[in-house]
PLY file of the C-alpha trace (Angstrom):
ply
format ascii 1.0
element vertex 93
property float x
property float y
property float z
element edge 92
property int vertex1
property int vertex2
end_header
0.23 -3.58 -0.53
3.02 -3.21 -3.04
5.69 -5.84 -3.57
8.80 -6.35 -5.63
10.05 -9.74 -6.75
13.68 -9.84 -7.84
15.27 -12.92 -9.35
19.01 -12.86 -9.94
22.14 -14.92 -9.95
25.03 -13.93 -7.71
28.69 -14.82 -7.99
28.79 -15.92 -4.33
25.83 -16.00 -1.96
27.87 -15.26 1.21
29.53 -12.22 -0.44
26.20 -10.98 -1.80
24.47 -11.49 1.57
27.08 -9.41 3.41
26.49 -6.46 1.06
22.71 -6.99 1.19
22.82 -6.78 4.99
25.03 -3.66 4.90
22.40 -1.96 2.70
19.53 -2.51 5.15
19.44 1.13 6.27
19.30 2.52 2.73
16.62 -0.03 1.79
14.53 1.02 4.79
14.96 4.74 4.04
13.95 4.06 0.42
10.66 2.49 1.53
11.26 -1.23 1.92
9.03 -2.51 4.74
9.84 -6.21 4.88
11.59 -8.87 2.83
12.06 -12.58 2.28
15.09 -14.22 0.71
14.75 -17.50 -1.10
17.07 -19.49 -3.28
16.63 -22.12 -5.90
16.64 -25.64 -4.48
19.38 -26.77 -6.86
21.46 -23.56 -7.11
22.63 -21.69 -3.98
23.67 -18.68 -6.07
20.25 -18.15 -7.69
18.49 -15.78 -5.29
14.91 -14.53 -5.04
14.32 -11.33 -3.04
10.64 -10.72 -2.30
9.87 -7.47 -0.51
7.02 -5.22 0.57
7.31 -1.51 -0.23
5.65 1.74 0.81
5.03 2.42 -2.89
6.05 0.98 -6.23
7.32 4.42 -7.31
9.70 4.41 -4.31
10.83 0.89 -5.19
11.47 1.75 -8.85
13.38 4.89 -7.89
15.54 2.88 -5.50
16.24 -0.09 -7.76
17.01 2.13 -10.76
19.23 4.55 -8.82
22.92 4.83 -9.79
23.82 4.07 -6.16
22.06 0.72 -6.26
23.43 -0.15 -9.69
26.91 0.26 -8.21
26.02 -1.79 -5.10
24.74 -4.62 -7.32
28.03 -4.62 -9.25
30.04 -4.87 -6.01
27.74 -7.64 -4.79
28.29 -9.75 -7.91
24.68 -9.63 -9.12
24.11 -10.96 -12.62
21.05 -10.19 -14.78
18.51 -9.08 -12.18
14.86 -9.33 -13.15
12.54 -6.91 -11.33
8.83 -7.62 -11.14
6.64 -4.92 -9.54
3.43 -6.29 -8.02
0.24 -4.96 -6.42
-1.46 -7.30 -3.97
-5.05 -8.14 -4.82
-5.67 -10.73 -2.12
-3.98 -12.21 0.92
-5.03 -15.29 2.86
-3.89 -17.94 5.29
-5.02 -21.56 5.02
0 1
1 2
2 3
3 4
4 5
5 6
6 7
7 8
8 9
9 10
10 11
11 12
12 13
13 14
14 15
15 16
16 17
17 18
18 19
19 20
20 21
21 22
22 23
23 24
24 25
25 26
26 27
27 28
28 29
29 30
30 31
31 32
32 33
33 34
34 35
35 36
36 37
37 38
38 39
39 40
40 41
41 42
42 43
43 44
44 45
45 46
46 47
47 48
48 49
49 50
50 51
51 52
52 53
53 54
54 55
55 56
56 57
57 58
58 59
59 60
60 61
61 62
62 63
63 64
64 65
65 66
66 67
67 68
68 69
69 70
70 71
71 72
72 73
73 74
74 75
75 76
76 77
77 78
78 79
79 80
80 81
81 82
82 83
83 84
84 85
85 86
86 87
87 88
88 89
89 90
90 91
91 92
């Protein structure tokens, strides 16, 4: 499985979340399979987006696309950090 971990600060979580939700169709078409949203315990505007993708190439193409760069600007995203990951093991305890 391929995953992407994105850590970024947003100007306003509710405003960011509305735009994130509106982009669900384009994320799905781009190859996103599932996602989790987390936030820092002490900062509601510091967001972690962890998602599973059909391929890391699809994810890179999507996240680096001019369309998504513009969406991030409208959503108030500051300094996103993208980490592309390949699963090596999965377990439940």
